[in-house]
N, CA, C, O and the ligand as a Tripos MOL2 file, in Angstrom:
@<TRIPOS>MOLECULE
protein
  269   267    68     0     0
PROTEIN
NO_CHARGES

@<TRIPOS>ATOM
      1 N           0.7860   -1.0950    0.0140 N.3       1 MET1
      2 CA          0.0270   -0.1160    0.0090 C.3       1 MET1
      3 C           0.8390    1.3730    0.0440 C.2       1 MET1
      4 O           1.7760    1.4610    0.8380 O.2       1 MET1
      5 N           0.5940    2.2280   -0.5700 N.am      2 GLU2
      6 CA          1.0950    3.3970   -0.7910 C.3       2 GLU2
      7 C           0.7160    4.3410    0.5490 C.2       2 GLU2
      8 O          -0.3710    4.2010    1.1090 O.2       2 GLU2
      9 N           1.5520    5.1550    0.9350 N.am      3 HIS3
     10 CA          1.0960    6.0560    2.0430 C.3       3 HIS3
     11 C           1.6500    7.2910    1.6880 C.2       3 HIS3
     12 O           2.8500    7.5100    1.5260 O.2       3 HIS3
     13 N           0.5550    8.2420    1.5520 N.am      4 ASP4
     14 CA          1.0310    9.5080    1.0850 C.3       4 ASP4
     15 C           1.7600    9.6250   -0.0440 C.2       4 ASP4
     16 O           2.3290   10.7140   -0.1260 O.2       4 ASP4
     17 N           1.9550    8.8310   -1.0070 N.am      5 ASP5
     18 CA          2.5210    8.8490   -2.1430 C.3       5 ASP5
     19 C           4.0540    8.3550   -1.8090 C.2       5 ASP5
     20 O           4.9650    8.5430   -2.6160 O.2       5 ASP5
     21 N           4.2340    7.7610   -0.6560 N.am      6 VAL6
     22 CA          5.6480    7.2310   -0.3300 C.3       6 VAL6
     23 C           5.4520    5.5970   -0.3040 C.2       6 VAL6
     24 O           4.6270    5.0360    0.4170 O.2       6 VAL6
     25 N           6.1510    5.0750   -1.0090 N.am      7 SER7
     26 CA          6.0590    3.5930   -0.8350 C.3       7 SER7
     27 C           6.8490    3.1390    0.1730 C.2       7 SER7
     28 O           7.9870    3.6080    0.2060 O.2       7 SER7
     29 N           6.5520    2.3710    0.9790 N.am      8 VAL8
     30 CA          7.3800    1.6630    2.1350 C.3       8 VAL8
     31 C           7.7310    0.4940    1.9330 C.2       8 VAL8
     32 O           6.8030   -0.2920    1.7430 O.2       8 VAL8
     33 N           8.9760   -0.0020    1.8990 N.am      9 GLN9
     34 CA          9.1860   -1.4010    1.7530 C.3       9 GLN9
     35 C          10.2570   -1.9340    3.0400 C.2       9 GLN9
     36 O          11.1620   -1.3550    3.6410 O.2       9 GLN9
     37 N           9.7750   -3.0940    3.1210 N.am     10 ARG10
     38 CA         10.6980   -3.7240    4.2300 C.3      10 ARG10
     39 C          11.9090   -4.2600    3.7620 C.2      10 ARG10
     40 O          11.9420   -4.9880    2.7700 O.2      10 ARG10
     41 N          12.9530   -3.9350    4.4380 N.am     11 VAL11
     42 CA         14.3430   -4.6230    4.1040 C.3      11 VAL11
     43 C          14.9470   -5.6710    4.9670 C.2      11 VAL11
     44 O          15.3350   -5.3880    6.1000 O.2      11 VAL11
     45 N          15.0360   -6.7980    4.5040 N.am     12 GLN12
     46 CA         15.5300   -7.9540    5.3960 C.3      12 GLN12
     47 C          16.9040   -7.7690    5.7450 C.2      12 GLN12
     48 O          17.6860   -7.0870    5.0810 O.2      12 GLN12
     49 N          17.1940   -8.3950    6.8130 N.am     13 PRO13
     50 CA         18.6800   -8.1610    7.2030 C.3      13 PRO13
     51 C          19.5150   -8.7320    6.2370 C.2      13 PRO13
     52 O          20.5950   -8.1860    6.0140 O.2      13 PRO13
     53 N          19.1510   -9.8700    5.5510 N.am     14 TYR14
     54 CA         20.2590  -10.2710    4.5510 C.3      14 TYR14
     55 C          20.3070   -9.3150    3.3640 C.2      14 TYR14
     56 O          21.3090   -9.3750    2.6510 O.2      14 TYR14
     57 N          19.1940   -8.2990    3.0170 N.am     15 GLN15
     58 CA         19.2980   -7.4900    1.9650 C.3      15 GLN15
     59 C          20.1230   -6.1030    2.2890 C.2      15 GLN15
     60 O          20.5200   -5.3340    1.4130 O.2      15 GLN15
     61 N          20.3040   -5.9280    3.6480 N.am     16 ALA16
     62 CA         21.0210   -4.7100    4.0280 C.3      16 ALA16
     63 C          22.5740   -5.0410    4.0060 C.2      16 ALA16
     64 O          23.1330   -5.6130    4.9420 O.2      16 ALA16
     65 N          23.1740   -4.6550    2.9260 N.am     17 VAL17
     66 CA         24.5180   -5.0380    2.6110 C.3      17 VAL17
     67 C          25.5100   -3.8960    2.8480 C.2      17 VAL17
     68 O          26.7310   -4.0550    2.8630 O.2      17 VAL17
     69 N          24.8410   -2.6620    3.0450 N.am     18 LYS18
     70 CA         25.6050   -1.3420    3.3300 C.3      18 LYS18
     71 C          25.1780   -0.7930    4.5060 C.2      18 LYS18
     72 O          24.2050   -1.2300    5.1200 O.2      18 LYS18
     73 N          25.9490    0.2890    4.9200 N.am     19 THR19
     74 CA         25.5860    1.2540    5.9740 C.3      19 THR19
     75 C          24.6590    2.2220    5.5520 C.2      19 THR19
     76 O          25.0640    2.8420    4.5690 O.2      19 THR19
     77 N          23.5200    2.5710    5.9740 N.am     20 TYR20
     78 CA         22.5070    3.7680    5.6430 C.3      20 TYR20
     79 C          22.4360    4.7270    6.8100 C.2      20 TYR20
     80 O          22.6870    4.3830    7.9650 O.2      20 TYR20
     81 N          22.1040    5.8670    6.4740 N.am     21 LEU21
     82 CA         22.0010    7.1400    7.4210 C.3      21 LEU21
     83 C          20.4440    6.9370    7.6780 C.2      21 LEU21
     84 O          19.7040    6.9110    6.6950 O.2      21 LEU21
     85 N          19.9350    6.7990    8.9050 N.am     22 CYS22
     86 CA         18.4650    7.0490    9.2160 C.3      22 CYS22
     87 C          18.3070    8.5050    9.4000 C.2      22 CYS22
     88 O          19.0400    9.1630   10.1380 O.2      22 CYS22
     89 N          17.3100    9.0020    8.6950 N.am     23 PRO23
     90 CA         17.1290   10.3560    8.7810 C.3      23 PRO23
     91 C          16.1290   10.7800   10.0540 C.2      23 PRO23
     92 O          15.9350   11.9550   10.3650 O.2      23 PRO23
     93 N          15.5590    9.7050   10.7020 N.am     24 GLY24
     94 CA         14.8000    9.9440   11.7550 C.3      24 GLY24
     95 C          15.8120   10.1430   13.0820 C.2      24 GLY24
     96 O          15.4810   10.9130   13.9840 O.2      24 GLY24
     97 N          16.7870    9.5610   13.1190 N.am     25 CYS25
     98 CA         17.6900    9.5940   14.3310 C.3      25 CYS25
     99 C          19.2150   10.0980   13.8050 C.2      25 CYS25
    100 O          20.0950   10.2920   14.6430 O.2      25 CYS25
    101 N          19.4100   10.2480   12.7190 N.am     26 ASN26
    102 CA         20.6420   10.7550   12.3010 C.3      26 ASN26
    103 C          21.7150    9.6270   12.7210 C.2      26 ASN26
    104 O          22.8620    9.9670   13.0130 O.2      26 ASN26
    105 N          21.3390    8.3570   12.7430 N.am     27 GLN27
    106 CA         22.5960    7.5080   13.2570 C.3      27 GLN27
    107 C          22.4420    6.4440   12.1380 C.2      27 GLN27
    108 O          21.5210    6.3440   11.3280 O.2      27 GLN27
    109 N          23.4850    5.7160   12.2650 N.am     28 ASP28
    110 CA         23.8800    4.5310   11.0390 C.3      28 ASP28
    111 C          22.6110    3.3910   11.2900 C.2      28 ASP28
    112 O          22.0030    3.1400   12.3310 O.2      28 ASP28
    113 N          22.4970    2.9440   10.2400 N.am     29 ILE29
    114 CA         21.7900    1.4260   10.1210 C.3      29 ILE29
    115 C          22.7210    0.3840    9.7850 C.2      29 ILE29
    116 O          22.9620    0.1600    8.5990 O.2      29 ILE29
    117 N          23.2170   -0.2100   10.6110 N.am     30 ALA30
    118 CA         24.4520   -1.2380   10.3140 C.3      30 ALA30
    119 C          24.0220   -2.1280    9.4480 C.2      30 ALA30
    120 O          22.8270   -2.4240    9.4280 O.2      30 ALA30
    121 N          24.9160   -2.6960    8.6000 N.am     31 PRO31
    122 CA         24.7420   -3.8590    7.6680 C.3      31 PRO31
    123 C          24.2050   -5.0520    8.3060 C.2      31 PRO31
    124 O          24.7720   -5.5310    9.2890 O.2      31 PRO31
    125 N          23.1050   -5.5860    7.7940 N.am     32 GLY32
    126 CA         22.6490   -6.8330    8.4480 C.3      32 GLY32
    127 C          21.2990   -6.4040    9.3770 C.2      32 GLY32
    128 O          20.6160   -7.2070   10.0130 O.2      32 GLY32
    129 N          21.1100   -5.1310    9.3090 N.am     33 THR33
    130 CA         19.8900   -4.7040   10.2630 C.3      33 THR33
    131 C          18.5260   -4.8150    9.4380 C.2      33 THR33
    132 O          18.3590   -4.1820    8.3960 O.2      33 THR33
    133 N          17.7280   -5.5230    9.8890 N.am     34 GLY34
    134 CA         16.3910   -5.1030    8.9420 C.3      34 GLY34
    135 C          15.9410   -3.6380    9.3380 C.2      34 GLY34
    136 O          16.0880   -3.1600   10.4630 O.2      34 GLY34
    137 N          15.4000   -3.0250    8.3060 N.am     35 HIS35
    138 CA         14.9830   -1.9400    8.3940 C.3      35 HIS35
    139 C          13.8940   -1.4650    7.1810 C.2      35 HIS35
    140 O          13.4400   -2.3360    6.4380 O.2      35 HIS35
    141 N          13.5480   -0.2350    7.0360 N.am     36 LEU36
    142 CA         12.3190    0.0830    6.1870 C.3      36 LEU36
    143 C          13.0670    1.1710    5.2010 C.2      36 LEU36
    144 O          13.8880    1.9990    5.5970 O.2      36 LEU36
    145 N          12.6200    1.0090    3.8260 N.am     37 VAL37
    146 CA         13.0630    2.0520    2.9090 C.3      37 VAL37
    147 C          11.8150    2.7680    2.4840 C.2      37 VAL37
    148 O          10.7980    2.1350    2.1990 O.2      37 VAL37
    149 N          11.8700    3.9710    2.4390 N.am     38 ALA38
    150 CA         10.6950    4.8830    1.9270 C.3      38 ALA38
    151 C          11.1230    5.6650    0.7280 C.2      38 ALA38
    152 O          12.0240    6.5030    0.6930 O.2      38 ALA38
    153 N          10.1860    5.1880   -0.4600 N.am     39 VAL39
    154 CA         10.4070    5.6920   -1.6860 C.3      39 VAL39
    155 C           9.5000    6.4640   -1.9740 C.2      39 VAL39
    156 O           8.3710    5.9800   -2.0590 O.2      39 VAL39
    157 N           9.7100    8.0710   -2.2440 N.am     40 PRO40
    158 CA          8.5580    8.8890   -2.6360 C.3      40 PRO40
    159 C           8.1680    8.4370   -4.3850 C.2      40 PRO40
    160 O           8.9770    8.2910   -5.3010 O.2      40 PRO40
    161 N           6.9120    8.3170   -4.4200 N.am     41 VAL41
    162 CA          6.5410    7.7720   -5.6980 C.3      41 VAL41
    163 C           6.7880    8.8050   -6.7160 C.2      41 VAL41
    164 O           6.9750    8.3710   -7.8530 O.2      41 VAL41
    165 N           6.8310   10.1260   -6.5450 N.am     42 ALA42
    166 CA          7.2550   11.0490   -7.4720 C.3      42 ALA42
    167 C           8.7890   11.2110   -7.6540 C.2      42 ALA42
    168 O           9.2910   11.5940   -8.7110 O.2      42 ALA42
    169 N           9.4040   10.9290   -6.6770 N.am     43 ALA43
    170 CA         10.9480   11.1410   -6.6780 C.3      43 ALA43
    171 C          11.6620   10.0070   -6.1010 C.2      43 ALA43
    172 O          12.1800   10.0770   -4.9870 O.2      43 ALA43
    173 N          11.7080    8.8220   -6.9320 N.am     44 PRO44
    174 CA         12.2280    7.3230   -6.7810 C.3      44 PRO44
    175 C          13.7680    7.6200   -6.1890 C.2      44 PRO44
    176 O          14.2600    6.8460   -5.3680 O.2      44 PRO44
    177 N          14.5060    8.8220   -6.6760 N.am     45 ASP45
    178 CA         15.8820    8.8740   -6.2610 C.3      45 ASP45
    179 C          16.0480    9.0600   -5.0250 C.2      45 ASP45
    180 O          17.1110    8.7160   -4.5090 O.2      45 ASP45
    181 N          14.9740    9.6800   -4.2280 N.am     46 GLU46
    182 CA         15.0300   10.4830   -3.0420 C.3      46 GLU46
    183 C          14.6620    9.2000   -1.8900 C.2      46 GLU46
    184 O          14.1180    9.5410   -0.8400 O.2      46 GLU46
    185 N          14.9620    7.7930   -2.1130 N.am     47 ARG47
    186 CA         14.7200    6.9080   -1.1750 C.3      47 ARG47
    187 C          15.5170    7.2770    0.2040 C.2      47 ARG47
    188 O          16.6100    7.8440    0.2250 O.2      47 ARG47
    189 N          14.8460    6.8950    1.2450 N.am     48 ARG48
    190 CA         15.5450    7.0010    2.4970 C.3      48 ARG48
    191 C          15.3510    5.7430    3.2730 C.2      48 ARG48
    192 O          14.2350    5.2420    3.1410 O.2      48 ARG48
    193 N          16.2190    5.0990    4.0820 N.am     49 HIS49
    194 CA         16.2130    4.2400    4.7790 C.3      49 HIS49
    195 C          16.0780    4.6780    6.2140 C.2      49 HIS49
    196 O          16.7560    5.6010    6.6660 O.2      49 HIS49
    197 N          15.1180    3.9480    6.9880 N.am     50 TRP50
    198 CA         14.6560    4.2010    8.4690 C.3      50 TRP50
    199 C          14.7480    2.9680    9.1220 C.2      50 TRP50
    200 O          14.3330    1.9140    8.6410 O.2      50 TRP50
    201 N          15.3590    3.1030   10.3550 N.am     51 HIS51
    202 CA         14.8320    2.2460   11.4300 C.3      51 HIS51
    203 C          13.3280    2.1970   11.5700 C.2      51 HIS51
    204 O          12.5950    3.1300   11.2430 O.2      51 HIS51
    205 N          12.8900    0.9850   12.1050 N.am     52 HIS52
    206 CA         11.5290    0.6270   12.1860 C.3      52 HIS52
    207 C          10.8190    1.5280   13.1350 C.2      52 HIS52
    208 O           9.7530    2.1110   12.9410 O.2      52 HIS52
    209 N          11.7140    1.5540   14.3790 N.am     53 GLY53
    210 CA         11.1970    2.6100   15.5300 C.3      53 GLY53
    211 C          11.0760    4.0540   15.0000 C.2      53 GLY53
    212 O          10.1040    4.7700   15.2390 O.2      53 GLY53
    213 N          12.2040    4.4440   14.2180 N.am     54 CYS54
    214 CA         11.9420    5.7060   13.8500 C.3      54 CYS54
    215 C          11.0220    6.3740   12.8120 C.2      54 CYS54
    216 O          10.6810    7.5520   12.7180 O.2      54 CYS54
    217 N          10.7040    5.2690   12.0340 N.am     55 TRP55
    218 CA          9.5280    5.5120   10.9310 C.3      55 TRP55
    219 C           8.1780    5.4840   11.9130 C.2      55 TRP55
    220 O           7.3400    6.3830   11.8480 O.2      55 TRP55
    221 N           8.0770    4.5340   12.6840 N.am     56 ALA56
    222 CA          6.7890    4.5800   13.3310 C.3      56 ALA56
    223 C           6.7170    5.7510   14.2080 C.2      56 ALA56
    224 O           5.5960    6.2100   14.4300 O.2      56 ALA56
    225 N           7.9290    6.4070   14.8370 N.am     57 ALA57
    226 CA          7.7390    7.8160   15.7820 C.3      57 ALA57
    227 C           7.4010    8.8410   14.8160 C.2      57 ALA57
    228 O           6.5680    9.7030   15.0960 O.2      57 ALA57
    229 N           7.9680    8.8070   13.7440 N.am     58 ARG58
    230 CA          7.7820    9.8650   12.6090 C.3      58 ARG58
    231 C           6.2600    9.9180   12.0560 C.2      58 ARG58
    232 O           5.7250   10.9890   11.7710 O.2      58 ARG58
    233 N           5.6430    8.7230   11.9350 N.am     59 ALA59
    234 CA          4.4980    8.4920   11.3670 C.3      59 ALA59
    235 C           3.4550    9.1530   12.4440 C.2      59 ALA59
    236 O           2.4140    9.7560   12.1830 O.2      59 ALA59
    237 N           3.9040    8.9320   13.4610 N.am     60 GLN60
    238 CA          2.8760    9.3820   14.6890 C.3      60 GLN60
    239 C           2.9040   10.7190   14.7360 C.2      60 GLN60
    240 O           1.8300   11.3030   14.8830 O.2      60 GLN60
    241 N           4.1660   11.5010   14.6180 N.am     61 ARG61
    242 CA          4.2720   12.9140   14.7460 C.3      61 ARG61
    243 C           3.4390   13.6220   13.4250 C.2      61 ARG61
    244 O           2.7910   14.6690   13.4180 O.2      61 ARG61
    245 N           3.6500   12.8450   12.5300 N.am     62 ARG62
    246 CA          3.0940   13.7590   11.0550 C.3      62 ARG62
    247 C           2.1520   12.6850   10.5420 C.2      62 ARG62
    248 O           2.5530   12.0080    9.5950 O.2      62 ARG62
    249 N           0.9610   12.4470   11.0450 N.am     63 PRO63
    250 CA          0.2060   11.4150   10.3750 C.3      63 PRO63
    251 C          -0.2020   11.8690    8.9730 C.2      63 PRO63
    252 O          -0.7410   12.9420    8.6990 O.2      63 PRO63
    253 N           0.1850   10.7490    8.0040 N.am     64 GLY64
    254 CA         -0.2310   10.7710    6.8700 C.3      64 GLY64
    255 C           0.4920   11.7620    5.8880 C.2      64 GLY64
    256 O           0.0970   11.9680    4.7410 O.2      64 GLY64
    257 N           1.7770   12.4550    6.5520 N.am     65 ARG65
    258 CA          2.4560   13.4020    5.7830 C.3      65 ARG65
    259 C           3.7600   13.1220    5.9050 C.2      65 ARG65
    260 O           4.1250   12.7720    7.0270 O.2      65 ARG65
    261 N           4.7600   13.1980    4.8380 N.am     66 LEU66
    262 CA          6.0780   13.2670    4.8660 C.3      66 LEU66
    263 C           6.5920   14.4360    4.1060 C.2      66 LEU66
    264 O           6.6430   14.4150    2.8760 O.2      66 LEU66
    265 N           6.9690   15.4440    4.8040 N.am     67 ARG67
    266 CA          7.3350   16.7170    4.5210 C.3      67 ARG67
    267 C           6.5790   17.2620    3.2900 C.2      67 ARG67
    268 O           6.7910   18.4070    2.8930 O.2      67 ARG67
    269 ZN         16.8570    5.8920   13.3350 Zn       68 ZN68
@<TRIPOS>BOND
     1     1     2 1
     2     2     3 1
     3     3     4 2
     4     3     5 am
     5     5     6 1
     6     6     7 1
     7     7     8 2
     8     7     9 am
     9     9    10 1
    10    10    11 1
    11    11    12 2
    12    11    13 am
    13    13    14 1
    14    14    15 1
    15    15    16 2
    16    15    17 am
    17    17    18 1
    18    18    19 1
    19    19    20 2
    20    19    21 am
    21    21    22 1
    22    22    23 1
    23    23    24 2
    24    23    25 am
    25    25    26 1
    26    26    27 1
    27    27    28 2
    28    27    29 am
    29    29    30 1
    30    30    31 1
    31    31    32 2
    32    31    33 am
    33    33    34 1
    34    34    35 1
    35    35    36 2
    36    35    37 am
    37    37    38 1
    38    38    39 1
    39    39    40 2
    40    39    41 am
    41    41    42 1
    42    42    43 1
    43    43    44 2
    44    43    45 am
    45    45    46 1
    46    46    47 1
    47    47    48 2
    48    47    49 am
    49    49    50 1
    50    50    51 1
    51    51    52 2
    52    51    53 am
    53    53    54 1
    54    54    55 1
    55    55    56 2
    56    55    57 am
    57    57    58 1
    58    58    59 1
    59    59    60 2
    60    59    61 am
    61    61    62 1
    62    62    63 1
    63    63    64 2
    64    63    65 am
    65    65    66 1
    66    66    67 1
    67    67    68 2
    68    67    69 am
    69    69    70 1
    70    70    71 1
    71    71    72 2
    72    71    73 am
    73    73    74 1
    74    74    75 1
    75    75    76 2
    76    75    77 am
    77    77    78 1
    78    78    79 1
    79    79    80 2
    80    79    81 am
    81    81    82 1
    82    82    83 1
    83    83    84 2
    84    83    85 am
    85    85    86 1
    86    86    87 1
    87    87    88 2
    88    87    89 am
    89    89    90 1
    90    90    91 1
    91    91    92 2
    92    91    93 am
    93    93    94 1
    94    94    95 1
    95    95    96 2
    96    95    97 am
    97    97    98 1
    98    98    99 1
    99    99   100 2
   100    99   101 am
   101   101   102 1
   102   102   103 1
   103   103   104 2
   104   103   105 am
   105   105   106 1
   106   106   107 1
   107   107   108 2
   108   107   109 am
   109   109   110 1
   110   110   111 1
   111   111   112 2
   112   111   113 am
   113   113   114 1
   114   114   115 1
   115   115   116 2
   116   115   117 am
   117   117   118 1
   118   118   119 1
   119   119   120 2
   120   119   121 am
   121   121   122 1
   122   122   123 1
   123   123   124 2
   124   123   125 am
   125   125   126 1
   126   126   127 1
   127   127   128 2
   128   127   129 am
   129   129   130 1
   130   130   131 1
   131   131   132 2
   132   131   133 am
   133   133   134 1
   134   134   135 1
   135   135   136 2
   136   135   137 am
   137   137   138 1
   138   138   139 1
   139   139   140 2
   140   139   141 am
   141   141   142 1
   142   142   143 1
   143   143   144 2
   144   143   145 am
   145   145   146 1
   146   146   147 1
   147   147   148 2
   148   147   149 am
   149   149   150 1
   150   150   151 1
   151   151   152 2
   152   151   153 am
   153   153   154 1
   154   154   155 1
   155   155   156 2
   156   155   157 am
   157   157   158 1
   158   158   159 1
   159   159   160 2
   160   159   161 am
   161   161   162 1
   162   162   163 1
   163   163   164 2
   164   163   165 am
   165   165   166 1
   166   166   167 1
   167   167   168 2
   168   167   169 am
   169   169   170 1
   170   170   171 1
   171   171   172 2
   172   171   173 am
   173   173   174 1
   174   174   175 1
   175   175   176 2
   176   175   177 am
   177   177   178 1
   178   178   179 1
   179   179   180 2
   180   179   181 am
   181   181   182 1
   182   182   183 1
   183   183   184 2
   184   183   185 am
   185   185   186 1
   186   186   187 1
   187   187   188 2
   188   187   189 am
   189   189   190 1
   190   190   191 1
   191   191   192 2
   192   191   193 am
   193   193   194 1
   194   194   195 1
   195   195   196 2
   196   195   197 am
   197   197   198 1
   198   198   199 1
   199   199   200 2
   200   199   201 am
   201   201   202 1
   202   202   203 1
   203   203   204 2
   204   203   205 am
   205   205   206 1
   206   206   207 1
   207   207   208 2
   208   207   209 am
   209   209   210 1
   210   210   211 1
   211   211   212 2
   212   211   213 am
   213   213   214 1
   214   214   215 1
   215   215   216 2
   216   215   217 am
   217   217   218 1
   218   218   219 1
   219   219   220 2
   220   219   221 am
   221   221   222 1
   222   222   223 1
   223   223   224 2
   224   223   225 am
   225   225   226 1
   226   226   227 1
   227   227   228 2
   228   227   229 am
   229   229   230 1
   230   230   231 1
   231   231   232 2
   232   231   233 am
   233   233   234 1
   234   234   235 1
   235   235   236 2
   236   235   237 am
   237   237   238 1
   238   238   239 1
   239   239   240 2
   240   239   241 am
   241   241   242 1
   242   242   243 1
   243   243   244 2
   244   243   245 am
   245   245   246 1
   246   246   247 1
   247   247   248 2
   248   247   249 am
   249   249   250 1
   250   250   251 1
   251   251   252 2
   252   251   253 am
   253   253   254 1
   254   254   255 1
   255   255   256 2
   256   255   257 am
   257   257   258 1
   258   258   259 1
   259   259   260 2
   260   259   261 am
   261   261   262 1
   262   262   263 1
   263   263   264 2
   264   263   265 am
   265   265   266 1
   266   266   267 1
   267   267   268 2
@<TRIPOS>SUBSTRUCTURE
     1 MET1         2 RESIDUE 1 A MET
     2 GLU2         6 RESIDUE 1 A GLU
     3 HIS3        10 RESIDUE 1 A HIS
     4 ASP4        14 RESIDUE 1 A ASP
     5 ASP5        18 RESIDUE 1 A ASP
     6 VAL6        22 RESIDUE 1 A VAL
     7 SER7        26 RESIDUE 1 A SER
     8 VAL8        30 RESIDUE 1 A VAL
     9 GLN9        34 RESIDUE 1 A GLN
    10 ARG10       38 RESIDUE 1 A ARG
    11 VAL11       42 RESIDUE 1 A VAL
    12 GLN12       46 RESIDUE 1 A GLN
    13 PRO13       50 RESIDUE 1 A PRO
    14 TYR14       54 RESIDUE 1 A TYR
    15 GLN15       58 RESIDUE 1 A GLN
    16 ALA16       62 RESIDUE 1 A ALA
    17 VAL17       66 RESIDUE 1 A VAL
    18 LYS18       70 RESIDUE 1 A LYS
    19 THR19       74 RESIDUE 1 A THR
    20 TYR20       78 RESIDUE 1 A TYR
    21 LEU21       82 RESIDUE 1 A LEU
    22 CYS22       86 RESIDUE 1 A CYS
    23 PRO23       90 RESIDUE 1 A PRO
    24 GLY24       94 RESIDUE 1 A GLY
    25 CYS25       98 RESIDUE 1 A CYS
    26 ASN26      102 RESIDUE 1 A ASN
    27 GLN27      106 RESIDUE 1 A GLN
    28 ASP28      110 RESIDUE 1 A ASP
    29 ILE29      114 RESIDUE 1 A ILE
    30 ALA30      118 RESIDUE 1 A ALA
    31 PRO31      122 RESIDUE 1 A PRO
    32 GLY32      126 RESIDUE 1 A GLY
    33 THR33      130 RESIDUE 1 A THR
    34 GLY34      134 RESIDUE 1 A GLY
    35 HIS35      138 RESIDUE 1 A HIS
    36 LEU36      142 RESIDUE 1 A LEU
    37 VAL37      146 RESIDUE 1 A VAL
    38 ALA38      150 RESIDUE 1 A ALA
    39 VAL39      154 RESIDUE 1 A VAL
    40 PRO40      158 RESIDUE 1 A PRO
    41 VAL41      162 RESIDUE 1 A VAL
    42 ALA42      166 RESIDUE 1 A ALA
    43 ALA43      170 RESIDUE 1 A ALA
    44 PRO44      174 RESIDUE 1 A PRO
    45 ASP45      178 RESIDUE 1 A ASP
    46 GLU46      182 RESIDUE 1 A GLU
    47 ARG47      186 RESIDUE 1 A ARG
    48 ARG48      190 RESIDUE 1 A ARG
    49 HIS49      194 RESIDUE 1 A HIS
    50 TRP50      198 RESIDUE 1 A TRP
    51 HIS51      202 RESIDUE 1 A HIS
    52 HIS52      206 RESIDUE 1 A HIS
    53 GLY53      210 RESIDUE 1 A GLY
    54 CYS54      214 RESIDUE 1 A CYS
    55 TRP55      218 RESIDUE 1 A TRP
    56 ALA56      222 RESIDUE 1 A ALA
    57 ALA57      226 RESIDUE 1 A ALA
    58 ARG58      230 RESIDUE 1 A ARG
    59 ALA59      234 RESIDUE 1 A ALA
    60 GLN60      238 RESIDUE 1 A GLN
    61 ARG61      242 RESIDUE 1 A ARG
    62 ARG62      246 RESIDUE 1 A ARG
    63 PRO63      250 RESIDUE 1 A PRO
    64 GLY64      254 RESIDUE 1 A GLY
    65 ARG65      258 RESIDUE 1 A ARG
    66 LEU66      262 RESIDUE 1 A LEU
    67 ARG67      266 RESIDUE 1 A ARG
    68 ZN68       269 GROUP 0 **** ****
């Protein structure tokens, strides 16, 4: 399902082969860590990787809205 024009996909631990920076907490997501990737439908290049907890907290702060 799309969420406000952002496609959210689950990244399994075996798929996380490099370190990403989570914009929710500005900390690294270590390789091998399951997390989420949010891809704006209108701008697929601007995909962002999030910790599960950070994404959930963000969604509660700004229901239905990504910037
Ligand atoms: Zn985070």
